[in-house]
C-alpha positions in Angstrom: -5.1 -6.9 23.5 -5.8 -10.1 21.2 -9.0 -11.5 22.6 -9.1 -14.1 20.0 -8.4 -17.3 22.2 -6.1 -20.2 21.0 -7.0 -23.1 18.9 -7.9 -26.2 20.0 -4.6 -28.5 20.3 -3.1 -30.1 17.4 -2.0 -29.4 13.7 -4.2 -26.9 11.4 -4.1 -28.7 8.0 -0.8 -27.6 6.0 -0.7 -25.6 3.6 0.9 -27.2 -0.1 5.2 -26.9 0.7 5.8 -24.8 -2.3 3.0 -22.0 -1.9 5.2 -20.4 0.9 8.5 -20.1 -1.1 6.5 -18.9 -4.4 4.9 -16.6 -2.2 8.6 -15.8 -0.8 9.9 -15.4 -4.6 7.0 -13.1 -5.3 8.1 -10.8 -2.5 12.0 -11.2 -3.2 11.3 -9.9 -7.0 13.2 -7.0 -8.1 14.5 -5.3 -11.2 17.4 -3.4 -9.9 20.3 -4.8 -7.4 20.0 -5.8 -3.9 18.4 -2.4 -2.2 16.2 -1.6 -5.5 12.5 -1.4 -4.7 10.8 -4.7 -4.6 9.2 -5.2 -7.6 5.8 -6.1 -6.3 5.8 -2.7 -4.3 6.4 -0.9 -7.6 3.6 -2.9 -9.2 1.3 -1.9 -6.6 2.0 1.8 -6.9 1.6 1.8 -10.6 -2.4 -0.1 -10.1 -2.8 2.0 -7.7 -1.9 5.1 -10.0 -3.6 3.7 -12.9 -6.9 3.5 -10.6 -6.7 7.0 -9.5 -5.4 9.2 -12.6 -6.6 6.3 -15.3 -3.4 6.9 -17.6 -4.0 10.9 -17.9 -0.7 12.2 -18.8 -0.4 15.4 -16.4 -0.9 12.4 -13.7 -3.6 15.2 -11.3 -6.6 14.5 -13.6 -8.7 12.1 -11.9 -9.6 8.9 -13.6 -13.0 7.2 -13.4 -11.8 5.5 -10.3 -14.3 2.3 -10.0 -15.0 1.0 -6.6 -15.8 -2.0 -8.0 -14.4 -3.8 -11.7 -17.7 -5.7 -13.2 -16.9 -9.1 -15.6 -19.5 -10.0 -17.6 -21.2 -13.5 -16.4 -20.6 -15.3 -19.7 -16.8 -15.0 -18.8 -17.6 -17.5 -15.9 -20.5 -19.3 -16.5 -21.7 -22.0 -19.1 -24.3 -20.7 -21.2 -27.4 -22.5 -22.1 -27.1 -23.5 -25.6 -23.4 -23.2 -25.8 -21.1 -25.7 -27.5 -18.1 -24.6 -25.6 -17.1 -23.8 -21.9 -16.5 -20.7 -20.1 -13.5 -18.9 -20.6 -12.9 -18.9 -16.9 -13.0 -22.7 -16.7 -10.4 -22.8 -20.1 -7.5 -20.4 -18.4 -7.6 -22.3 -14.9 -5.1 -25.1 -16.4 -2.9 -22.4 -18.5 0.5 -22.0 -16.7 1.9 -18.6 -15.9 -0.3 -15.5 -16.5 -2.8 -15.9 -19.1 -6.3 -15.7 -16.2 -4.0 -12.7 -14.6 -3.2 -10.8 -17.7 -6.8 -11.4 -18.7 -8.3 -10.1 -15.4 -5.1 -7.4 -15.4 -6.5 -5.8 -18.9 -10.3 -5.7 -17.2 -9.3 -3.5 -14.7 -7.0 -1.6 -17.1 -10.1 -0.8 -19.3 -12.2 0.2 -16.7 -10.1 2.4 -14.9 -9.2 4.0 -18.1 -12.7 4.4 -20.0 -16.1 4.3 -19.4 -18.8 2.9 -21.3 -19.1 3.6 -24.8 -15.5 4.3 -25.1 -13.4 2.8 -27.7 -10.7 0.8 -25.7 -7.1 0.8 -26.6 -4.2 -0.7 -24.9 -1.3 1.4 -25.5 1.5 -0.7 -23.3 4.8 -1.2 -24.8 6.5 -4.2 -23.0 9.6 -2.2 -22.4 9.7 1.2 -20.4 10.0 4.3 -23.0 10.2 6.7 -20.7 10.3 6.4 -16.7 7.7 9.0 -16.4 5.1 7.8 -19.4 1.7 7.7 -18.1 1.1 4.3 -19.2 3.4 2.1 -18.3 5.3 -0.9 -19.6 3.8 -4.2 -19.1 6.7 -5.3 -17.1 5.6 -2.4 -14.5 2.2 -3.4 -13.9 2.6 -7.5 -13.9 4.1 -9.4 -11.2 5.2 -13.0 -11.7 7.2 -15.7 -10.4 10.8 -15.8 -12.6 12.8 -17.2 -10.1 15.7 -15.0 -12.3 18.7 -12.6 -11.6 17.6 -9.2 -11.7 19.4 -8.6 -15.0 17.2 -11.3 -16.5 14.1 -11.1 -14.8 12.6 -8.3 -17.0 13.6 -10.2 -20.2 11.6 -13.2 -18.7 8.8 -11.8 -17.2 8.3 -10.2 -21.0 8.4 -13.3 -22.4 5.8 -14.9 -19.8 3.7 -11.8 -20.6 4.3 -12.5 -24.6 3.3 -16.2 -24.0 0.1 -15.1 -22.5 -1.1 -13.1 -24.9 -0.7 -15.9 -27.5 -3.0 -18.0 -25.3 -5.8 -15.3 -24.8 -5.5 -14.9 -28.7 -6.0 -18.4 -29.1 -8.7 -18.5 -26.6 -10.5 -15.4 -28.4 -10.2 -12.9 -25.7 -7.7 -10.6 -27.5 -7.0 -10.0 -31.1 -3.4 -9.5 -32.3 -2.6 -7.6 -35.3 -0.3 -8.7 -38.2 3.3 -8.1 -37.9 3.6 -5.8 -41.3 7.6 -6.6 -41.3 6.7 -10.2 -41.4 3.4 -10.8 -42.5 3.3 -14.8 -40.9 3.5 -13.3 -37.7 1.3 -11.4 -35.3 2.9 -7.8 -33.6 2.1 -8.3 -30.0 2.0 -4.0 -29.8 -1.0 -3.9 -31.9 -3.3 -5.9 -29.6 -7.1 -5.4 -29.3 -9.3 -6.5 -26.2 -12.4 -8.6 -27.0 -15.3 -9.3 -24.6 -14.7 -11.5 -22.4 -17.8 -13.2 -23.3 -16.1 -13.8 -27.1 -16.6 -17.1 -28.7 -14.7 -18.5 -32.3 -17.8 -17.6 -34.2 -18.6 -14.3 -32.6 -15.8 -12.0 -31.2 -17.0 -8.4 -30.1 -14.7 -5.6 -29.1 -14.3 -5.0 -25.4 -16.9 -2.3 -24.3 -16.8 -1.4 -20.4 -20.2 -3.0 -18.8 -22.2 -1.0 -16.3 -23.0 -4.2 -14.4 -22.0 -7.9 -14.1 -20.1 -9.7 -11.5 -18.4 -7.7 -8.9 -15.1 -7.5 -7.6 -13.2 -5.0 -5.7 -11.0 -3.0 -6.8 -8.4 -3.9 -4.2 -8.2 -7.1 -5.9 -6.1 -5.5 -8.1 -4.1 -2.3 -6.3 -3.3 -4.5 -3.6 -2.1 -7.3 -5.8 -4.2 -10.2 -5.1 -4.7 -11.1 -8.7 -1.0 -12.0 -8.6 -0.5 -13.3 -5.2 -3.7 -16.0 -5.3 -3.0 -19.4 -7.8 -5.7 -19.7 -10.6 -7.6 -22.3 -8.7 -8.1 -19.8 -5.7 -8.8 -16.8 -8.2 -11.5 -19.3 -10.1 -13.0 -20.0 -7.1 -13.3 -16.2 -5.8 -14.9 -15.4 -8.9 -17.1 -18.0 -8.9 -18.4 -17.3 -5.3 -18.6 -13.6 -6.8 -20.8 -14.4 -9.1 -23.2 -16.4 -7.1 -23.2 -13.2 -4.8 -23.7 -11.3 -7.5 -27.2 -13.2 -8.4 -28.1 -13.5 -5.0 -26.8 -10.5 -3.2 -29.7 -10.7 -0.2 -29.1 -13.9 0.3 -25.3 -13.6 0.5 -25.6 -10.4 3.4 -28.2 -12.2 5.5 -26.5 -15.8 5.6 -24.3 -16.4 2.7 -24.1 -18.3 -0.5 -23.6 -21.9 -0.9 -22.9 -23.7 -4.2 -24.0 -27.2 -4.7 -23.3 -29.8 -7.4 -25.8 -28.3 -10.5 -24.5 -24.4 -9.9 -20.6 -26.5 -9.9 -21.5 -27.7 -13.7 -22.5 -23.7 -14.6 -18.6 -22.7 -13.9 -17.2 -26.1 -15.5 -14.3 -26.0 -12.7 -12.6 -29.4 -11.6 -13.7 -30.6 -7.9 -9.9 -29.6 -6.9 -10.6 -26.2 -8.1 -13.7 -25.6 -5.1 -11.5 -27.2 -2.7 -9.2 -23.7 -2.9 -12.2 -22.5 -0.9 -10.3 -23.4 2.0 -7.4 -20.9 1.1 -9.8 -18.4 0.6 -10.6 -18.8 4.1 -7.3 -19.3 5.8 -6.2 -15.9 4.1 -9.5 -14.1 5.7 -10.9 -13.0 1.8 -14.2 -15.6 2.6 -15.9 -16.6 5.9 -17.3 -19.9 6.3 -20.7 -21.0 8.1 -20.4 -25.0 8.5 -23.7 -26.7 8.7 -24.0 -27.1 12.5 -24.4 -30.9 12.5 -21.2 -31.5 10.5 -18.1 -32.8 12.4 -15.5 -30.0 11.7 -12.8 -33.0 12.3 -13.9 -35.6 9.8 -16.3 -33.6 7.7 -19.1 -36.3 8.7 -22.7 -35.0 8.7 -24.6 -36.5 11.8 -27.6 -38.6 10.8 -27.1 -37.9 7.3 -29.8 -40.4 5.8 -32.5 -39.3 8.0 -31.7 -35.4 7.6 -31.4 -36.0 4.1 -34.9 -37.1 3.2 -35.9 -34.0 5.4 -34.0 -31.8 2.9 -32.3 -30.5 5.8 -28.4 -31.2 4.8 -27.3 -27.9 3.4 -23.7 -27.3 2.3 -21.2 -24.8 3.8 -22.2 -20.9 3.4 -19.7 -18.5 2.0 -19.7 -14.9 2.4 -17.1 -12.5 0.5 -15.2 -10.5 3.2 -14.2 -7.5 0.5 -12.5 -5.1 3.3 -9.4 -8.2 4.0 -8.7 -7.5 0.0 -7.7 -4.1 1.1 -4.5 -5.3 2.8 -1.3 -5.9 0.5 -1.6 -9.8 -0.5 2.0 -10.9 -0.3 2.8 -9.9 3.3 -0.9 -11.1 4.5 -0.1 -14.7 2.9 3.3 -14.5 3.9 2.1 -13.8 7.9 -0.6 -16.5 7.6 1.7 -19.3 6.2 5.0 -18.4 9.0 3.6 -16.2 11.3 0.2 -16.6 11.9 -2.0 -14.7 14.7 -4.3 -16.2 16.9 -7.2 -15.7 14.3 -5.2 -16.9 11.5 -4.9 -20.0 13.3 -8.5 -20.6 13.9 -8.8 -19.9 10.2 -6.2 -22.4 9.4 -7.7 -25.3 11.8 -11.6 -25.0 10.7 -10.4 -24.3 7.2 
């Protein structure tokens, strides 16, 4: 029995018209003819296997199995005295896979290596053998190709290559020269650099033991591919605030005022994606009790401001929500919402 009462009459805030269509294409993407395993299921199983066994050849020996994937704060926030913005803000406007591929490589590294280990990227673009312990890039990446299955793999391969070129320009990977064509780069010779790399300082990536933490389900449930760039950026920024103020997050939630937002270098329209995160159940929002949920106005704003009594919305990250497969969850919210989903849409 569902004890959630229906939302008030009227219409909730509508999702962008292309959102459901993109999600539908990701759900239907497939590398084979009709009746083949959907690509999202194949990718989800491959990432879960990567988390379980870390690429061990026998497929039985457990890997590190990290519950949390750590990201260095320098990737997310502007550092004092730095003359460049954080990499996250630079990747958000990039179309396609660059942001997702960067995060996927951090997940990959932490599932296969421990702190101090030399991290190697041993992925090919096309499958070498069906049971290879290290799957090809095309089998661990989900993207919107909008193409016939005969062409989908090749198009996804081109998207991955273009994403790697973007990450190379942003100093997040190093790509060795092609020995047969000296003026070109060999995309099979990739070295992962620190997510805090700059044009001047480009250290190789090492697995961190602390930092901004994200549940491994963010990857194994495919939220990393299902969310938009702005939704991912907002989720990571809120995660950074949680890492800085864990007790406040657990007690009453964390908030992000203007001076905090400037540290992340994200535009206002990016922060609005917190509404979608709330709609999908990934964060809980606690509004100011004096704020009108219909029009967003705060009662007696001037008087309360003078008393320093005006507080912004507080957020709490719901890690357990990440355990549900992302694409079916978003499809449900957009096309067949439960009463709880409707409440979230209404008050988002």
